[in-house]
N, C-alpha and C positions, 0 to 999 in steps of 0.2 A: 280660747277655748270656751268661754261663756258664751260669746255671740255664735259661735257656731251651733252651740247645744241649745240657744233660745230658739233659734230658727228653726231647726230640726222638731225642737218639740212644739212650736206653733204650728208647724205643718201637720204632724200628728194629731194633734189635737183638732184641726179641722176637718180631717180625715175621719178620726172617730165620732164627731158630731154629724157629718152628714151621713156616716153610715148608721145613724140611729143612737148613738150612745150618749149619756149625759157627762158632759165635763165642765161643769160650773166651775168658778175660781177658785172655789175651797178644795176641788180635787187637781189641782195644780200646784205642784210643789209640796205635797201634803206630808205631813210627819206620819210615819209609820204607826206611832202611839195615838194617833188621832183617827184611827180608822177601827174596824172591827176586829181586827187580827190580834190575837190574844199576846201582848208584849209587855215587859214591864213599863210603869209609868216613867217619862221622863227619857224615853229611848229615842236618842236622835237622829235614828235613819229616817231618809226622807224619797219620796217616790216622786218620781216626774208627773205621772198622771195616775189618776184612779179612775176608769172607766165601767161604770154598771151600764146596764139596759142593751147590751149587745146580745144577738142569737149565736155567737161564736164561744168556742170553749164551755160547752155544756150550759151556756147562759150565766156562768159565773163572772162576777166582775173581773177585770183586766188590772192587774198592777204592773206598770209601765215603768221602766227605765230605759230613758232614750240618752244615747251617746254618739258622739263624733269623734273619730280617732285618726290620726296621721299615722301612716307608717314609715313617716321620715322622722330623723329627730332636728332639733334646730340648726345643727351643722348639715344637714342633707343628706344624713346616711340612713340608711336602711335601718330599722329598729330590729334587735336579735330575733332570728327566726322567722322574718316576714319575707326577706327577698327570694326564698324558694318555696314557700308555702302560702297561696293567695288567700286572704281572709284571716289569717291567723291572730290578728290582733282582736278581730271581732269574735273570734271563738273564745279567746282568752277573757274577754270583755264579758263575754256571757256566762261562762264559768264564775268567773268574780261576783257576778250578779246573782247568779243562784247561790253561792256560798253567804253573799251578805243579807240577801232576803229569805234564807232558808225557811223562815217563820209563815211566810205567805204558802209557800208550796206543803208544807206538813200539817198545815190548819186544815186543809181542802176547802177553805172559804173563799179563795180566788185562785186565779191563775196568773204566773208572773211571766211577764215578758221583757226581752232585753233588745230593743228595737235601736240598734246601732248602724252606723255607716261609717265608710273611712271617707276622708274629704275628696278621693279622687272618684266618688261615685259608688263603690260596691257597698251593697247592703248586708246587713247580717241575715242569715238563713231563717230566722223568726220573723224577722220583717218582710221577707221575700214569700213567707209561706201565709201570714197573718193575712195580708194584701187581697190575695183572691177570695179567701174565706169571708172576709167582710164583704167584698162586691157579691158575692153568691147570696149570702145571708140577706143583705140590703134588697135583692132582686127577688127574694122568695117569694112575695105576694102577687106577683104580677102574673099576667097569662103566660103559660108555657112557649107560646111562640115568641114572647117578647122577652123573657127571662136570661136567656143565653145572650142576646145582644147587650141589654142593659147592664148586665155584670160586666162584659168586656169593655162598655163606654164608662162605667164607674171605675174599672181599674186602672183604663188609661187616664181617667181626670185624677185618680190619687196618685197614679205614679208621678205625674206631671208636677201637682201640688207639692209633695215629698221631694222629687229631684230639685224644683225650682228653690224651694225652703233650703235645701241643702247646700246649694250654690251659693244662694244669697248670704248666707253666714259665712262660707268659705271667702266669697268675693269681699265682704266686710274686712274680715280679718287681712285678706290680700292687700286691699286698698288704704288700710290703717295708716296713718303718717307716723304714730309713733310705734315702733316694733313692728313694721310690716314683715311679713313672711317673705315676700319677694322685694326685689330692687324695684323701685319707682321709675327708673329711667327705662323708656320703651328700647326694644331692639330695633325695632323700625319705625320710621314716624308714620302716624296713623294715615289711614287711607279712607276716603269717602267711596260710597257705594258707586255714585257716578264715573269712579276713576278705574273701576275693576275693569279688566280687558274682555 
C-alpha cells in the first residue's frame, strides 16, 4: 500500500511542479495543524500535498490527498459494490476524504482534492478533471496559436508521468519477494523480441 501510494504521490508532485505550483518538502505529507487552516493544535490529520501558486481553483492552494486502491481483496474477490459499478472505490474514497478534511472546504482557504487511482489504471473523476485544467492554465500565457497544442502536449506528458508512476508502484508490489500480490512463477517462459513471429 505504501509503495503504491508513494509512487503516485511522487508523480503528482512532479506534475504540480511542472504546472507552476510550489511543492517544497515541507508541503509533502504535511500535518493539517501546520497549515493556515484553523484546526485545533495537535490535530494529527495529514495531507499528502499542499500546492500553492497554481492558476486553477480560483488561485487557492490545493490540499491534496492521493490514494491508490485495489478493487480486489487479498483473496482475489471483488470488494463489495465494485463488481458492477466501475470506480466505486474511488467514489467512496473521495467521499471519505471530504468527511475527513471538511475543515479545508468549510474554511474557504483552500480547495480539497482526492486524487485517487485503482491499481488497474482507472483514475478518480477529480484527477481526470484537474489534469486538463492544469495544462490549460500552464499554457495560458502563450501565443493563441500555440496555446492549444502546448496544452495537449502537457496533458500527454503529465498523463504519462502519472500512469508510469502508478504502474511502477504496482509493479514494485507485484515483484516484491515477501508477500507478493501475484505468484512469482511465470505462466510461460520469457520471450526475446527477436523470437517474436
